[in-house]
C-alpha positions in Angstrom: -52.3 183.9 144.2 -50.5 187.1 145.3 -48.3 186.8 148.4 -49.2 188.9 151.4 -47.5 189.6 154.7 -48.9 190.1 158.1 -47.6 191.0 161.5 -49.5 190.7 164.8 -48.5 193.9 166.5 -50.6 193.4 169.6 -52.4 190.3 171.0 -55.6 191.6 172.7 -57.3 188.4 173.7 -58.8 185.0 172.9 -62.6 184.6 172.4 -62.6 180.8 172.2 -60.5 177.7 171.5 -61.4 174.6 169.6 -60.4 171.0 170.5 -57.8 171.1 167.7 -56.1 174.1 169.3 -57.2 176.8 166.9 -58.3 179.9 168.7 -60.6 182.8 167.7 -58.5 185.8 168.6 -58.7 189.6 168.8 -55.5 191.2 167.7 -54.0 194.2 166.1 -52.7 193.1 162.7 -50.7 194.9 160.1 -51.4 193.6 156.6 -48.7 194.1 153.9 -47.0 196.8 156.0 -50.1 199.0 156.4 -51.3 200.5 159.6 -52.5 197.8 162.1 -56.2 197.2 162.3 -58.3 195.4 164.9 -58.7 191.8 163.6 -60.9 189.0 164.7 -60.2 185.5 163.2 -59.3 181.9 163.9 -55.5 181.2 164.2 -53.6 178.0 164.4 -51.6 177.5 167.6 -48.4 178.8 166.1 -50.0 181.7 164.1 -48.7 180.2 160.9 -52.2 179.5 159.5 -55.4 181.6 159.7 -59.1 181.3 159.0 -61.3 183.9 157.4 -61.9 186.9 159.6 -62.6 190.6 159.7 -60.4 193.6 160.1 -61.7 197.0 161.3 -60.3 200.5 161.2 -60.7 203.0 164.0 -64.1 204.4 162.8 -65.5 200.9 162.3 -64.3 199.9 165.8 -66.1 202.9 167.3 -69.3 202.1 165.4 -69.1 198.4 166.5 -68.7 199.5 170.1 -71.7 201.8 169.8 -73.8 199.0 168.3 -72.8 196.5 170.9 -73.6 198.9 173.8 -77.2 198.8 172.6 -77.5 195.0 172.6 
């Protein structure tokens, strides 16, 4: 499996936390040195492990915001 790098450039907030300490977080994350994207995923307490998640670019963020305003 190819190695990848990530950097949490800005911690935005925590959506929830499990009993084991893992937290579903909203952050800005740079993957492999690319421009940071809005990222929503589960993280271990020390940010060394992560679960599956979703990363959104600026246009996807705007579309999501538009869709959520209509909920």
